[in-house]
N, C-alpha and C positions, 0 to 999 in steps of 0.2 A: 407462569410453566406448570403451578398447580390447575388452575381454571385449566390448560388444553388436556391435562391427565383426566380432570372431571368430564369433561368432553367427551373424551375418547370414550371411556368406560361405559356414561349414558349411552352414547353411540352404540358399543358394543351391546350392549344390555339392549337397546330398541331391535337391533339385528337379529338378537339369537330368540324375541320374545317372537318377531313376527314370524319366524322362519319356526318357530314351535307351533303356529296358528297354522300357518301352511302345511306343517304335516297332520297336523290334526282334521283339515277340512282334509284332505288326501284321502286320509283315514277313512272318513265319512264316503265319499265319493266312492269309496272301493267296497262298501258296503252297500250302498246304493244300486253301484252296478253287478254287485252278488245277487244282490234280492232278485234284481230283475232280471238275470240270467236264469235262476231257479224258477222265476214265475214265466218265464220263455221256455224253458224246459217242458214244464210240468202241463203245459197249455198244447205245446207240439206233442207231447206224449198220452194225453188225453185226444186229441184229434186223433192221431193215427191209429189206437185202441179203437175208436167209435168207426172208422174206415175201414177196420180190419173187421169188427163187429158186423158192417152191416154187409160186406161182401157176399159176391154171391158164394163162392168157396165156401167160405162160416157159415152159411144160411144152408148148404149142400150139406154138410157135415153137421151140421146139429140134425137138420132132420133126419140124416141117416142112422147115425145114435138113437134117436127117438123111437123111431120104426125097429130097431134091433131092439132097445129096451122094450119095446111094446108086445114082439114078439116073445121073448124069453118070461116075459111076465105070465104069458097068455099060456105058455109051456108050462112052467111053472104051478099054475093054478089048474090047470086040468090032472096034474098029478096028484 
């Protein structure tokens, strides 16, 4: 009877140990997926910002501000 009890306790300990390792690997997978998600978001944000910077509207707006600033600069230098 003691042998059966000892084997049962060892089996429970083994099952608990393997489940604990599975939980650790699940957490590691979660960290990897979270890191990958962060990299993907950063890459997409960078691509979007580059697209906006290089758009025709952005270039026209930048040129407009540069022209207005140049006019103001020359106006204040004349006075």
